[in-house]
C-alpha positions as CSV (number, residue, x, y, z in Angstrom):
1,M,38.4,-191.2,-139.3
2,G,38.3,-193.1,-136.1
3,V,39.0,-191.8,-132.6
4,G,41.3,-194.7,-131.7
5,C,43.4,-194.6,-134.9
6,A,45.8,-191.9,-133.9
7,A,46.0,-188.9,-131.6
8,M,46.2,-186.6,-134.6
9,D,42.8,-187.9,-135.9
10,L,41.2,-186.9,-132.6
11,W,42.7,-183.4,-132.7
12,Q,41.6,-183.0,-136.3
13,L,38.1,-183.9,-135.3
14,I,38.1,-181.5,-132.4
15,F,39.5,-178.7,-134.7
16,L,36.8,-179.3,-137.3
17,A,34.1,-179.2,-134.6
18,V,35.3,-176.0,-133.1
19,V,35.6,-174.4,-136.6
20,Q,32.0,-175.4,-137.3
21,G,30.7,-174.2,-133.9
22,I,32.3,-170.8,-134.3
23,T,31.2,-170.3,-137.9
24,E,27.7,-171.8,-137.7
25,F,25.9,-168.7,-136.4
26,L,28.3,-166.1,-137.7
27,P,27.4,-164.9,-141.2
28,I,30.5,-166.4,-142.8
29,S,29.4,-170.0,-143.8
30,S,30.1,-172.9,-141.6
31,S,29.6,-175.5,-144.4
32,G,32.2,-173.6,-146.5
33,H,34.7,-173.7,-143.7
34,L,34.0,-177.4,-143.0
35,I,34.7,-178.2,-146.7
36,L,37.7,-176.0,-146.9
37,T,39.5,-177.0,-143.8
38,P,40.4,-180.6,-144.8
39,K,41.3,-179.3,-148.3
40,L,43.7,-176.7,-147.0
41,F,45.4,-179.0,-144.5
42,G,45.4,-182.0,-146.8
43,W,43.2,-184.0,-144.5
44,E,40.6,-186.6,-145.6
45,D,37.2,-185.0,-146.0
46,Q,35.2,-185.7,-142.8
47,G,32.1,-186.5,-144.8
48,V,28.4,-185.6,-144.4
49,L,27.8,-187.6,-141.3
50,I,30.4,-185.7,-139.2
51,D,29.1,-182.5,-140.8
52,T,25.7,-183.5,-139.5
53,A,27.0,-184.2,-136.0
54,V,28.6,-180.8,-135.6
55,H,25.5,-179.1,-136.9
56,L,23.5,-181.1,-134.2
57,G,25.9,-179.8,-131.6
58,S,25.3,-176.3,-132.8
59,L,21.5,-176.9,-132.7
60,F,21.7,-177.5,-128.9
61,A,23.5,-174.2,-128.6
62,V,20.8,-172.2,-130.3
63,L,18.1,-174.1,-128.3
64,L,19.8,-173.1,-125.1
65,Y,20.5,-169.5,-126.0
66,F,17.0,-168.8,-127.4
67,W,15.1,-171.1,-125.0
68,R,12.3,-168.6,-124.4
69,E,11.5,-168.2,-128.1
70,V,11.9,-172.0,-128.6
71,R,9.4,-172.6,-125.7
72,D,6.9,-170.3,-127.4
73,A,7.3,-172.1,-130.7
74,V,7.0,-175.5,-129.2
75,F,3.8,-174.7,-127.4
76,G,2.4,-172.7,-130.4
77,P,0.5,-175.6,-132.0
78,F,-1.3,-176.4,-128.8
79,Y,-2.3,-172.8,-128.4
80,L,-3.4,-172.8,-132.0
81,I,-5.7,-175.8,-131.4
82,A,-7.1,-174.4,-128.2
83,D,-7.8,-171.0,-129.6
84,S,-9.4,-172.4,-132.7
85,F,-11.9,-174.4,-130.6
86,A,-12.5,-171.4,-128.3
87,G,-13.0,-169.0,-131.3
88,R,-10.1,-166.7,-130.2
89,S,-7.7,-165.0,-132.4
90,M,-4.3,-166.5,-133.0
91,R,-1.8,-165.7,-130.3
92,W,1.9,-164.9,-130.9
93,E,3.2,-168.4,-129.9
94,A,1.0,-170.1,-132.5
95,K,2.0,-167.6,-135.2
96,L,5.7,-168.1,-134.4
97,A,5.4,-171.8,-134.9
98,L,3.6,-171.4,-138.2
99,L,6.1,-168.8,-139.4
100,L,9.0,-171.2,-138.7
101,I,7.2,-174.0,-140.6
102,L,6.5,-171.7,-143.6
103,G,10.1,-170.5,-143.7
104,T,11.4,-174.1,-143.7
105,I,9.3,-175.3,-146.7
106,P,11.6,-173.8,-149.4
107,V,14.8,-175.3,-148.0
108,V,13.2,-178.7,-147.8
109,I,12.0,-178.5,-151.4
110,F,15.3,-177.1,-152.7
111,G,17.3,-179.6,-150.7
112,G,15.3,-182.5,-152.0
113,A,15.8,-181.3,-155.5
114,L,19.6,-181.0,-155.1
115,S,19.8,-184.4,-153.5
116,A,17.7,-186.0,-156.3
117,M,20.0,-184.5,-159.0
118,G,23.1,-185.6,-157.2
119,A,24.4,-182.0,-157.2
120,V,25.3,-181.7,-153.5
121,D,28.9,-183.1,-153.8
122,Q,29.4,-181.3,-157.1
123,L,29.0,-177.9,-155.3
124,R,31.6,-178.7,-152.7
125,T,34.4,-177.0,-154.6
126,I,36.8,-174.1,-153.7
127,E,35.6,-172.2,-156.8
128,V,32.0,-172.3,-155.8
129,I,32.7,-171.4,-152.2
130,G,34.9,-168.5,-153.3
131,W,32.2,-167.0,-155.4
132,T,29.4,-167.4,-153.0
133,T,31.5,-166.2,-150.1
134,L,32.4,-163.0,-152.0
135,I,29.0,-162.3,-153.6
136,F,26.8,-162.9,-150.6
137,G,29.3,-161.0,-148.4
138,I,28.8,-157.9,-150.5
139,T,25.0,-158.5,-150.5
140,L,25.1,-158.6,-146.7
141,Y,26.9,-155.3,-146.6
142,L,24.4,-153.6,-148.9
143,A,21.4,-154.9,-147.0
144,D,22.9,-154.0,-143.7
145,Q,23.8,-150.4,-144.7
146,Y,20.6,-149.6,-146.6
147,G,18.0,-151.7,-145.0
148,G,15.6,-150.3,-142.3
149,S,15.9,-151.0,-138.6
150,N,12.4,-150.4,-137.3
151,L,11.0,-154.0,-137.2
152,T,11.2,-156.5,-134.4
153,L,10.5,-160.2,-134.1
154,K,6.8,-159.5,-133.2
155,D,6.5,-157.7,-136.7
156,W,7.5,-160.9,-138.5
157,G,4.7,-161.9,-140.9
158,W,3.8,-164.4,-143.6
159,G,5.3,-162.6,-146.5
160,S,8.7,-161.9,-144.8
161,A,8.8,-165.5,-143.5
162,L,8.5,-166.8,-147.0
163,M,11.1,-164.4,-148.4
164,I,13.6,-165.3,-145.7
165,G,12.8,-169.0,-146.2
166,L,13.6,-168.6,-149.9
167,A,16.9,-167.0,-149.0
168,Q,17.6,-169.8,-146.7
169,A,17.2,-172.3,-149.5
170,I,19.9,-170.6,-151.5
171,A,22.3,-171.3,-148.6
172,L,22.3,-175.0,-149.6
173,I,25.0,-173.8,-152.0
174,P,28.3,-174.1,-150.0
175,G,29.8,-170.8,-149.0
176,T,26.6,-168.8,-149.1
177,S,26.1,-169.0,-145.3
178,R,22.6,-169.9,-144.0
179,S,22.9,-167.4,-141.2
180,G,24.4,-164.8,-143.4
181,I,21.8,-164.9,-146.2
182,T,18.8,-165.1,-143.8
183,M,20.2,-162.1,-141.9
184,T,20.7,-160.3,-145.2
185,A,17.1,-160.9,-146.2
186,A,15.8,-159.8,-142.7
187,R,17.9,-156.6,-142.8
188,A,16.7,-155.9,-146.4
189,L,13.1,-156.3,-145.1
190,G,13.7,-153.7,-142.3
191,F,14.5,-155.8,-139.2
192,E,16.9,-154.4,-136.6
193,R,20.3,-156.2,-136.5
194,R,19.7,-158.2,-133.3
195,Q,16.2,-159.0,-134.4
196,A,17.4,-160.2,-137.8
197,A,19.9,-162.4,-136.1
198,T,17.2,-163.8,-133.8
199,I,15.0,-164.7,-136.7
200,S,18.0,-166.3,-138.5
201,M,18.8,-168.4,-135.4
202,L,15.2,-169.6,-134.9
203,M,14.9,-170.6,-138.6
204,A,18.1,-172.7,-138.1
205,I,16.3,-175.0,-135.7
206,P,13.9,-176.8,-138.1
207,A,16.5,-176.8,-140.9
208,I,19.2,-178.4,-138.8
209,L,16.7,-180.8,-137.3
210,A,15.7,-182.1,-140.8
211,A,19.4,-182.5,-141.8
212,S,20.3,-184.2,-138.5
213,A,17.4,-186.6,-138.8
214,K,18.7,-187.8,-142.2
215,G,22.3,-188.0,-141.0
216,G,21.2,-189.9,-137.9
217,Y,19.4,-192.4,-140.0
218,D,22.4,-192.9,-142.2
219,L,24.6,-193.3,-139.2
220,Y,22.2,-196.0,-137.7
221,K,22.3,-197.9,-141.0
222,S,26.1,-197.8,-141.2
223,G,26.4,-199.6,-137.8
224,D,29.9,-198.0,-137.5
225,M,30.4,-197.4,-133.7
226,T,33.7,-195.7,-134.3
227,L,31.9,-193.2,-136.4
228,T,29.3,-192.9,-133.7
229,T,31.9,-192.0,-131.1
230,D,33.5,-189.5,-133.5
231,A,30.1,-187.9,-134.0
232,I,29.5,-187.5,-130.3
233,I,32.9,-185.9,-129.7
234,A,32.3,-183.6,-132.6
235,A,28.8,-182.6,-131.4
236,V,30.0,-181.7,-127.9
237,F,32.9,-179.5,-129.1
238,A,30.6,-177.9,-131.7
239,F,28.0,-177.1,-129.0
240,L,30.5,-175.4,-126.7
241,S,32.1,-173.3,-129.4
242,A,28.8,-172.4,-131.1
243,Y,27.3,-171.2,-127.8
244,L,30.3,-169.0,-127.2
245,A,30.1,-167.6,-130.7
246,L,26.4,-166.9,-130.2
247,V,27.0,-164.9,-127.0
248,V,29.8,-162.9,-128.6
249,M,27.9,-162.1,-131.8
250,M,24.6,-161.0,-130.1
251,R,26.6,-158.7,-127.8
252,M,28.6,-157.3,-130.7
253,L,25.4,-156.4,-132.6
254,R,24.3,-154.1,-129.8
255,S,26.9,-151.6,-131.0
256,V,28.5,-152.7,-134.3
257,S,27.2,-153.5,-137.8
258,F,27.9,-156.6,-139.9
259,T,30.8,-154.9,-141.6
260,P,33.6,-156.9,-139.8
261,F,32.0,-160.1,-141.1
262,V,31.7,-158.6,-144.6
263,I,35.4,-157.7,-144.6
264,Y,36.3,-161.2,-143.6
265,R,34.1,-162.7,-146.3
266,I,35.5,-160.5,-149.0
267,A,39.1,-161.3,-148.0
268,L,38.4,-165.0,-147.8
269,G,36.5,-165.0,-151.1
270,V,39.3,-163.3,-153.0
271,F,41.8,-165.7,-151.4
272,L,39.8,-168.7,-152.5
273,L,39.2,-167.5,-156.0
274,S,42.9,-166.8,-156.4
275,L,43.5,-170.3,-155.2
276,A,40.9,-171.8,-157.5
277,Y,42.2,-170.1,-160.6
278,G,45.8,-170.8,-159.9
279,Y,47.0,-167.3,-159.0
280,I,48.4,-168.5,-155.7
281,D,49.6,-171.9,-154.5
282,V,49.5,-172.8,-150.8
283,G,50.7,-176.3,-151.4
284,I,47.4,-178.2,-150.7
285,G,48.3,-181.8,-150.3
286,A,46.4,-185.0,-151.0
287,P,44.1,-186.2,-148.2
288,A,45.9,-188.2,-145.5
């Protein structure tokens, strides 16, 4: 999909980037929407590299929005080394860095296993996305309604980091929603809604970095400068839309629950399953 091929190609690219940016941090699955959009419009699948570019754009959005927490985590290892030599107890910044590392280990292991088995592309189907969208939407509702709300980011510990990390690994299945399932796990563990969202966003950083590093290496090997230009355009528009979505969601969570997102997921899941099993036909065409 080259920028210079046709004006429509450019607008399709921008549309996909905006879709990903809006859905990346909302608990409704960005990867699911990225897979579904070209299928529903009969476009050619944009591929993993463009997926990686838009995720990278979203990464810069979360780095900017949570820059204070990101600063603490970046300086954490230096504080850990200094405190170890001085015989002082671990300060919060060092603990935060280690918690993010611990929470990322499961997704790295699970992602490597899926890649080795060649199962990544096999899971990119409307049927899989429909079931995961529906099931994990209901799970989010249950955790949000019956989970506690007394814990904050400073209460985050080793056990809860591992539990949320295991939940994040499940999100490699398209339609699950990385943000959705990590928020679900955090709410089930008793974290307040905005605090659960903050933990989810911070855990996105190392996960997206790992995926972007692999995608960037593949892009470098391809030597396709048209694809490079497409990737830059996609990353910019994903950044802008992701930052706006972050601002809106974090403000919403001051006064409302996750129920609006749950309703959307259930409706989308039912629609996709009806489509997958032939109950409805929206005339999906072959890729252009």
